[in-house]
C-alpha positions, 0 to 999 in steps of 0.5 A: 240692408232690409232685403238682406235682413228678410233673406236671413230671417227666412233662412233662419226659419228654414233651419227652424231657428237652429242653423246647421251650416253657414248662411251668408247674404249679400245684397247690392243695389246700384241706382241713380242718385236720389235726393230728399229734402227735410224741413224742420222748424221755423227760422229764428227770424220771420224775415227768413221764412221766404228765403228758407222756403225758396231754398227748400222747395227749390231743391230737386227730389222729394220734400218732407215738412216736419212740424205744425208751425213749419207746415203752416209756413210751407202752406202759405209759401205754396199758397195751398191749404194744409189739410190734416189727416185724422187717421192714427195708424200708430197711436203714439205718432201724431197724424200726418197732413197734406200740402199740394207741393210737398211729398210728406207733411208730419208733426215734428219732434215726436215723429223724428224721435221715432225715426231716430229709434228706427235708424239706430235699430237699422244700424244694429240688428234692424229688428224694427224693419217690419214696423217702419217698412210697412207702417203708414204713420209719419215716422215709418214713411219718413224712415222709408224715404230716408233709409231706402229711397234717398242717397242724398239728404239735405236738412233745413233746420229752423232755429226758432225757439218754440215757446210751447217747448220751453215749459220745464215740465215738458220733455221737448226743448230747443236743444233736444231738437238740435241733438235729434237732427245731429244724431239722425244725421250721424246715423244716416252718414253711417248708412252711406248717405250724403248729408248736408244741413242748413240752419236758419 
């Protein structure tokens, strides 16, 4: 869809924004299946940390880890340091980090909420494609991996309740995280992705 959007925009520019004839673009891509695994949130029971990590990292394809506590658990499982990146390519999106063995490490709810915004835009007129297709922030990088790279996406969702998110003055809570994953999954299904979600 992004390629089709770019071609249509360029065609519209050639018409100086006033097309005098029909312009149709069809983009077809045939490729091998490409799985992406996304981990978000620690499990409701700490006893399931190992099981969750084994299943997540045992899956073929790319691995995205979202959330501070989740990243710490992943780093411990992989026996690798969690290295924070202090670069803020987008001031509204928390910076990423790195763990050897994971393809991308990001913050959780704020980052995924932006990915959901991009997914809704993608399914509509795709007006945000330039932001996420060129951005270096965590949300843009997740969007590229899910929208363009992945054919099959497996979500690993931890159901632990983060005490920091239960303050009534904060806009983040457990139900919001669950709804976020559900809405993002729905958008990805509409993009033609195969989705599987496992809760811990």
